C-alpha positions as CSV (number, residue, x, y, z in Angstrom):
1,M,-43.6,44.0,-30.1
2,Q,-39.8,43.9,-29.5
3,R,-39.5,40.3,-31.3
4,L,-41.9,41.8,-34.2
5,G,-40.5,45.2,-35.1
6,L,-43.9,46.9,-33.7
7,L,-42.6,48.8,-30.9
8,T,-39.5,50.0,-33.0
9,E,-42.3,51.4,-35.5
10,I,-44.3,52.8,-33.1
11,L,-41.8,54.0,-30.6
12,P,-38.3,54.4,-33.1
13,E,-36.5,56.0,-29.9
14,F,-36.4,52.4,-28.1
15,G,-34.6,51.2,-31.4
16,M,-31.5,53.0,-29.9
17,I,-30.8,50.4,-26.7
18,D,-31.2,47.5,-29.3
19,S,-29.2,44.5,-27.7
20,L,-27.1,47.9,-25.8
21,V,-24.6,46.1,-23.6
22,V,-23.2,48.0,-20.1
23,R,-20.2,46.4,-19.8
24,D,-20.5,46.4,-15.3
25,F,-21.4,43.2,-13.2
26,Y,-23.9,44.5,-12.1
27,H,-26.1,45.0,-15.2
28,R,-27.2,40.6,-15.9
29,Y,-29.2,42.4,-19.3
30,T,-28.1,44.4,-22.0
31,V,-30.6,47.5,-21.5
32,D,-33.4,47.1,-23.9
33,E,-34.5,43.0,-21.7
34,H,-33.6,45.6,-18.7
35,S,-36.2,48.2,-19.4
36,L,-39.0,45.9,-21.2
37,R,-38.4,43.2,-17.6
38,T,-38.9,46.5,-15.5
39,I,-42.4,46.2,-17.3
40,E,-42.7,42.7,-16.9
41,H,-42.3,43.1,-12.7
42,L,-45.6,46.1,-13.0
43,Q,-47.5,43.4,-14.2
44,E,-46.6,40.1,-11.8
45,L,-47.2,42.8,-8.9
46,A,-51.5,42.0,-9.6
47,Q,-50.6,38.7,-8.0
48,P,-47.1,39.1,-6.1
49,P,-44.6,36.8,-6.6
50,D,-42.7,37.1,-3.5
51,E,-42.6,38.9,-0.7
52,R,-40.9,41.5,-2.5
53,G,-44.0,42.8,-3.8
54,A,-46.4,42.2,-1.7
55,H,-46.3,46.2,-0.1
56,F,-46.5,48.1,-3.7
57,A,-48.6,45.5,-5.1
58,P,-52.2,47.4,-3.5
59,L,-50.0,50.7,-5.5
60,W,-49.6,49.3,-9.2
61,K,-53.6,48.7,-8.7
62,T,-54.9,51.9,-7.9
63,A,-52.2,53.3,-10.2
64,E,-53.5,55.7,-12.4
65,R,-52.3,56.7,-15.4
66,R,-50.4,53.5,-16.1
67,D,-50.3,54.4,-19.8
68,L,-47.5,57.0,-18.9
69,L,-45.4,54.8,-16.1
70,I,-44.9,52.2,-19.5
71,L,-43.8,55.3,-21.6
72,T,-41.5,56.3,-18.8
73,L,-40.1,53.1,-18.3
74,L,-39.6,52.4,-22.5
75,L,-38.1,55.5,-22.5
76,H,-36.2,55.9,-19.1
77,D,-33.3,54.7,-20.7
78,V,-32.6,55.1,-23.8
79,G,-30.8,57.5,-23.7
80,K,-27.9,54.9,-22.7
81,G,-27.7,54.9,-26.0
82,M,-26.8,58.4,-27.4
83,P,-23.8,59.7,-27.2
84,M,-24.2,61.8,-24.2
85,E,-23.0,61.4,-20.5
86,N,-25.4,61.7,-19.0
87,H,-28.1,59.2,-20.2
88,V,-31.4,60.9,-18.5
89,T,-30.9,63.8,-20.9
90,G,-31.0,62.0,-23.9
91,G,-34.1,60.0,-22.5
92,L,-35.6,63.5,-22.6
93,S,-34.3,64.7,-25.7
94,A,-36.7,61.4,-26.7
95,L,-39.6,61.9,-25.0
96,D,-39.1,64.9,-27.1
97,S,-39.9,63.0,-30.4
98,A,-41.5,60.7,-28.6
99,A,-44.5,63.3,-27.0
100,R,-44.7,64.9,-30.6
101,R,-45.2,61.6,-32.9
102,L,-48.1,60.2,-29.9
103,N,-49.7,63.7,-29.5
104,L,-48.9,64.0,-26.0
105,S,-50.5,66.6,-23.9
106,P,-48.5,69.4,-22.2
107,E,-49.7,67.6,-18.3
108,E,-48.9,64.1,-19.9
109,K,-45.2,64.8,-21.5
110,E,-44.9,67.1,-18.5
111,E,-45.8,63.8,-15.8
112,V,-43.2,61.6,-18.0
113,H,-40.9,63.9,-18.1
114,F,-40.4,64.4,-14.4
115,L,-40.4,60.5,-14.1
116,I,-37.3,60.3,-16.6
117,E,-35.5,63.0,-14.6
118,H,-35.8,62.1,-11.2
119,H,-35.5,57.8,-12.2
120,L,-32.6,57.4,-9.8
121,D,-33.7,59.7,-7.3
122,M,-35.7,57.2,-5.4
123,S,-33.3,54.7,-4.8
124,A,-30.1,57.1,-4.8
125,T,-32.0,58.4,-1.3
126,V,-32.9,55.0,0.0
127,Q,-29.3,53.9,-0.1
128,R,-27.5,56.9,0.4
129,R,-29.0,58.8,2.7
130,D,-30.6,58.2,6.6
131,I,-35.0,57.9,5.5
132,F,-35.3,58.5,9.2
133,D,-34.2,61.7,9.4
134,P,-37.4,63.6,9.2
135,A,-35.1,66.8,7.2
136,I,-34.2,64.3,4.5
137,V,-37.8,63.4,4.3
138,S,-39.3,66.8,3.6
139,A,-36.2,67.8,1.1
140,F,-37.3,64.7,-0.9
141,A,-41.0,65.3,-0.8
142,Q,-41.2,69.0,-2.0
143,S,-39.0,67.4,-5.4
144,I,-41.2,65.1,-5.6
145,T,-44.3,67.9,-4.7
146,T,-47.6,65.6,-4.4
147,L,-48.6,62.1,-3.9
148,E,-50.4,61.2,-7.4
149,R,-46.5,61.7,-8.8
150,L,-44.8,59.8,-5.5
151,Q,-47.1,56.4,-6.1
152,R,-45.5,56.5,-9.9
153,L,-41.6,57.2,-9.3
154,C,-42.0,55.1,-6.3
155,L,-43.7,52.1,-8.7
156,L,-41.4,53.0,-11.4
157,T,-38.3,52.6,-8.6
158,Y,-39.5,48.9,-7.8
159,A,-39.1,48.3,-11.6
160,D,-36.1,49.8,-12.2
161,I,-34.1,47.9,-9.2
162,H,-36.0,44.9,-9.8
163,S,-34.8,44.8,-13.5
164,V,-30.9,45.4,-13.0
165,N,-30.5,41.6,-11.8
166,P,-32.7,39.2,-10.1
167,E,-30.6,39.7,-6.4
168,A,-30.8,43.8,-6.7
169,L,-34.5,44.0,-5.1
170,T,-32.5,42.8,-2.2
171,P,-35.9,42.3,1.1
172,W,-34.4,45.0,2.4
173,K,-34.1,47.4,0.0
174,A,-37.5,46.2,-1.2
175,E,-38.6,47.2,2.4
176,M,-36.4,50.5,3.0
177,L,-37.9,51.7,-1.0
178,W,-41.1,51.2,0.8
179,Q,-40.4,53.0,4.3
180,L,-39.3,55.8,2.5
181,F,-42.8,56.1,0.0
182,V,-44.4,56.1,3.7
183,A,-42.4,57.8,5.3
184,T,-42.8,60.9,2.1
185,A,-46.9,60.1,1.8
186,N,-47.4,60.9,6.1
187,H,-45.0,63.9,5.4
188,F,-48.0,64.3,2.6
189,S,-50.1,64.5,5.2
190,R,-48.6,66.3,7.5
191,T,-48.9,63.5,10.1
192,L,-45.3,62.9,10.1
193,D,-43.8,62.6,14.3
194,R,-41.3,64.5,14.2
195,D,-39.5,63.9,17.1
196,R,-40.7,59.8,18.1
197,L,-38.6,58.5,21.0
198,H,-40.7,61.1,23.4
199,A,-44.6,60.8,21.7
200,P,-47.6,59.4,22.8
201,D,-46.9,56.4,20.3
202,E,-43.9,55.4,22.4
203,G,-45.6,54.7,25.4
204,S,-47.1,50.9,23.6
205,L,-43.8,50.2,21.7
206,L,-41.4,51.0,25.3
207,E,-44.9,48.3,26.8
208,R,-44.9,45.8,23.8
209,V,-40.8,46.2,25.1
210,K,-40.7,45.3,28.6
211,A,-43.5,42.4,28.4
212,L,-41.3,40.9,25.6
213,A,-38.2,41.2,28.8
214,G,-39.4,40.3,30.7
215,D,-38.2,41.3,34.6
216,T,-37.8,45.4,33.9
217,T,-39.1,48.4,34.4
218,L,-40.0,51.2,32.3
219,E,-37.0,53.3,33.3
220,E,-34.8,51.2,32.8
221,I,-35.7,50.4,29.2
222,E,-35.8,54.0,28.4
223,R,-32.4,55.2,29.9
224,F,-31.3,52.2,26.9
225,L,-33.0,53.6,24.2
226,E,-32.6,57.7,25.5
227,G,-30.5,59.0,23.1
228,F,-30.8,56.7,19.7
229,P,-31.0,58.6,16.8
230,R,-35.0,57.7,15.9
231,R,-33.9,55.7,13.5
232,Y,-32.9,53.3,15.5
233,L,-37.0,53.0,16.6
234,A,-38.0,53.3,13.2
235,V,-35.9,50.0,11.4
236,H,-36.3,47.7,14.7
237,S,-38.8,45.7,15.9
238,A,-40.2,45.9,19.5
239,A,-38.9,41.6,19.5
240,E,-35.1,43.2,18.4
241,I,-35.2,46.0,21.1
242,A,-36.3,43.5,23.1
243,A,-33.2,41.4,21.9
244,H,-30.6,44.9,22.2
245,F,-32.3,45.9,25.8
246,A,-31.0,42.0,27.1
247,L,-27.2,42.4,25.9
248,Y,-27.2,45.8,26.8
249,R,-28.3,44.7,30.4
250,K,-25.3,41.6,30.7
251,L,-22.4,44.7,30.0
252,G,-21.9,44.7,33.8
253,T,-20.5,41.3,33.4
254,D,-19.5,41.0,30.0
255,P,-18.3,44.6,28.7
256,V,-18.6,43.5,24.6
257,Q,-22.2,41.2,23.8
258,T,-22.5,40.3,20.4
259,E,-25.8,38.2,19.2
260,L,-24.8,36.6,15.3
261,L,-27.8,35.7,13.7
262,A,-27.9,33.8,10.1
263,T,-30.6,34.8,7.5
264,R,-32.3,34.7,4.4
265,H,-28.7,36.5,2.2
266,G,-26.2,35.8,5.0
267,F,-25.7,36.4,8.2
268,S,-26.5,39.8,10.7
269,L,-24.1,40.8,13.8
270,T,-25.6,42.7,16.7
271,L,-22.0,44.8,19.0
272,L,-22.9,46.6,22.0
273,T,-19.8,48.2,24.1
274,A,-19.3,51.3,25.6
275,D,-17.8,53.6,22.6
276,R,-14.3,53.8,22.3
277,P,-12.1,54.8,19.6
278,A,-12.1,53.1,16.1
279,L,-14.2,51.0,17.0
280,F,-16.8,50.5,14.3
281,A,-13.5,50.9,11.6
282,T,-12.7,47.6,14.8
283,I,-15.2,46.1,14.3
284,S,-15.4,46.2,10.6
285,G,-10.6,45.2,10.4
286,V,-13.1,41.9,12.2
287,L,-15.4,40.9,9.9
288,A,-12.9,41.2,6.9
289,G,-10.0,38.9,8.0
290,W,-12.6,36.4,8.8
291,G,-13.5,36.8,4.9
292,M,-17.2,38.4,5.3
293,N,-18.0,40.6,2.7
294,I,-20.2,43.6,4.4
295,N,-23.9,44.2,2.6
296,K,-24.8,47.1,5.2
297,A,-24.5,48.5,8.8
298,D,-25.4,50.4,11.1
299,A,-23.9,52.7,13.4
300,F,-25.7,53.9,16.7
301,A,-24.7,55.4,20.1
302,N,-27.1,56.4,23.0
303,A,-26.3,59.4,25.7
304,A,-25.1,57.0,28.2
305,G,-22.3,56.4,25.3
306,V,-23.2,52.9,24.6
307,V,-23.0,51.4,21.1
308,L,-24.9,49.4,19.4
309,D,-23.5,48.2,15.8
310,T,-25.8,45.9,13.1
311,F,-23.7,44.6,10.4
312,H,-25.3,41.9,7.8
313,F,-22.8,40.4,5.8
314,A,-22.2,36.9,3.4
315,D,-19.9,35.1,4.5
316,L,-18.0,34.5,0.6
317,H,-16.4,31.1,1.4
318,R,-19.1,29.9,4.0
319,T,-17.2,29.2,6.6
320,L,-20.0,29.8,9.6
321,E,-21.9,28.2,7.1
322,L,-20.3,24.8,6.6
323,N,-18.4,24.9,10.4
324,P,-21.5,25.5,12.3
325,S,-19.0,25.5,15.3
326,E,-16.8,28.4,14.2
327,A,-19.3,31.0,15.3
328,A,-18.1,30.8,19.2
329,R,-14.3,31.3,17.9
330,F,-15.8,34.6,15.0
331,R,-17.1,35.9,18.6
332,K,-14.6,35.7,20.6
333,S,-11.8,36.7,18.0
334,L,-14.0,39.8,17.8
335,A,-14.5,40.6,21.2
336,D,-10.8,40.0,21.9
337,V,-9.4,42.0,19.0
338,V,-12.6,45.4,20.4
339,N,-10.9,44.6,23.7
340,G,-7.7,44.6,22.7
341,K,-6.7,41.4,24.5
342,A,-5.7,40.4,20.3
343,P,-4.6,42.1,17.6
344,L,-6.3,43.1,14.1
345,E,-3.2,43.0,11.8
346,P,-2.8,39.2,11.5
347,L,-5.9,38.7,11.0
348,L,-6.4,41.2,8.1
349,K,-3.0,40.7,6.9
350,S,-3.4,37.5,4.9
351,R,-7.0,38.9,3.8
352,E,-5.5,41.2,2.3
353,S,-2.9,40.0,0.7
354,A,-4.7,37.5,-1.3
355,S,-7.5,40.4,-2.6
356,R,-4.8,42.4,-4.0
357,S,-2.9,39.9,-5.6
358,R,-5.7,40.5,-7.8
359,A,-6.5,42.8,-10.1
360,P,-10.5,43.6,-10.5
361,K,-12.3,43.1,-13.9
362,V,-14.0,46.6,-13.7
363,T,-12.1,49.1,-12.6
364,V,-14.4,51.9,-10.6
365,E,-13.6,55.5,-9.8
366,T,-12.8,56.8,-6.1
367,R,-15.6,59.7,-5.8
368,I,-15.3,61.4,-1.9
369,N,-18.4,63.8,-1.7
370,F,-20.0,65.8,1.7
371,D,-22.4,67.5,2.4
372,D,-23.4,69.4,5.1
373,A,-26.9,70.4,3.9
374,S,-28.8,67.3,4.0
375,S,-29.0,67.5,7.7
376,A,-29.2,69.3,10.3
377,H,-27.0,68.0,12.7
378,S,-24.6,65.9,10.8
379,T,-22.0,66.5,8.3
380,L,-23.1,63.5,5.0
381,L,-19.9,61.6,3.8
382,E,-20.1,60.0,0.2
383,I,-17.8,57.8,-1.3
384,V,-17.8,55.6,-4.2
385,T,-15.0,53.0,-4.5
386,Q,-13.6,49.9,-5.9
387,D,-15.3,47.7,-3.0
388,H,-13.2,44.9,-2.2
389,P,-12.3,43.0,1.9
390,G,-11.0,45.8,4.1
391,L,-12.2,49.3,2.5
392,L,-15.2,49.5,6.0
393,Y,-12.2,49.1,7.6
394,E,-9.3,51.4,6.1
395,I,-12.5,54.2,6.4
396,G,-13.5,53.8,9.3
397,S,-9.8,53.6,10.4
398,A,-8.8,57.4,8.4
399,L,-12.4,58.4,10.4
400,A,-11.6,57.8,13.6
401,R,-7.8,59.1,13.1
402,L,-9.4,62.9,12.1
403,G,-11.2,62.9,15.2
404,C,-14.8,61.8,13.1
405,N,-17.8,60.3,15.2
406,I,-20.0,57.9,12.9
407,E,-23.2,58.9,14.2
408,V,-25.5,57.0,11.3
409,A,-23.6,54.0,8.7
410,L,-25.5,53.3,5.0
411,I,-23.4,50.8,2.9
412,D,-24.1,49.4,-0.2
413,T,-22.7,47.6,-3.0
414,E,-23.0,47.5,-6.8
415,G,-20.8,44.9,-7.9
416,H,-18.0,45.8,-7.6
417,K,-18.1,49.3,-6.4
418,A,-19.0,50.6,-3.3
419,I,-21.2,53.5,-2.4
420,D,-20.9,54.2,1.4
421,V,-22.6,57.3,3.7
422,F,-21.2,58.1,6.5
423,Y,-23.4,60.8,8.6
424,L,-20.4,62.0,10.6
425,T,-19.9,64.6,13.4
426,A,-16.8,66.1,15.3
427,Q,-16.9,66.8,19.5
428,G,-21.1,66.9,18.6
429,K,-20.8,69.0,15.8
430,K,-20.5,68.5,11.9
431,L,-17.7,69.0,10.0
432,T,-15.6,72.0,10.2
433,T,-14.0,72.4,6.1
434,Q,-10.7,72.7,7.0
435,K,-12.2,69.8,8.7
436,Q,-13.7,67.9,5.3
437,E,-11.0,69.1,3.2
438,L,-8.0,67.2,4.9
439,L,-10.5,63.7,5.5
440,R,-10.7,64.0,1.7
441,E,-7.0,63.8,1.3
442,V,-6.6,61.2,3.6
443,L,-9.2,59.7,2.5
444,Q,-8.0,60.0,-1.1
445,G,-4.1,58.5,-0.5
446,T,-6.2,55.7,1.5
447,L,-8.5,54.8,-1.3
448,V,-7.3,55.6,-4.6
């Protein structure tokens, strides 16, 4: 229809994005091709071509009024072809004219209006909020209002991310999108357990961990888990928790325990040690010094002060891939720096000078925002800035200098843009307004 010109005859608003180029290194396709690919990816869910679509196939097969979802996808980005700052506003304007011409009922128009207006909300929540925090799920559910809208918005988000570029919908993003859908659906059904760690179901989890861990007791496992945020239990399987517990039991003989695993998209690093100042920044610095690009990170701490940090990263120079023996040297380097036996600065210096000497091809404006409303216990710090090696080290060091403790870290990148969200406390409480402003000033001086 697009090639023959029929689509723009029926929906002339679509012509505003004909061959429109988004000038960044994240969006692979022109805006019109991106929009058409979203529909293609939904249709593929009839027989998902890979595991990323497995969860979403039943949603597509049972979705009612697919026509409204398809119309939304055709209109959701047409605002990018209009002379206005917010493309969502443009999309809603295009809907007004399209609805009159297509004789949409008020109810049909309202549904498409909702989907266009909120088409970025689910991906933003996945990337920038702790989706295992009941307060986040509750607030998101209130904005969605119904299970039917949740189903359509989830499918729209799946297709929208999938159509940015072939690598945009990583297995992790697909899984987190599904987890947010399930948590919100459970909220609508009023079956969401707000205290998972002490819920009856956790008894079976503890038994599974005990069976996998071998010679131990439930009490010892409970001591390990006590105080971890519920997000820890939600994002890790029983086998992963058992592996973490095994590392925890070795802390008496070696104060820094690490596990390095190859994954489909790079490597994952798990580190357990006693909490200490600037730990997250130090680990990030070592990874940067070795030329690793961090894609995702989580920071957890239990009631006993044991920190469990996980990092998923890409080996940009294929150091570990091409030289398997380097893995042992990498882990020793990391442990030595964390233990204070080796300095971090020489490791960072060569990498930073090389990367800083190359001007970025796309400039990203730095934005720093604080949110005290989304979490009951933490202040959220959201940073959007130019991605570069050592960025997390710079941010983490600034947080440590000002006495901020990282409860949860959500790290993501879109091309040259870094989108990092930190749940922060200071002395167990949310950050004061004065500390927020001081932190903003320090970060602006560091990142700009």
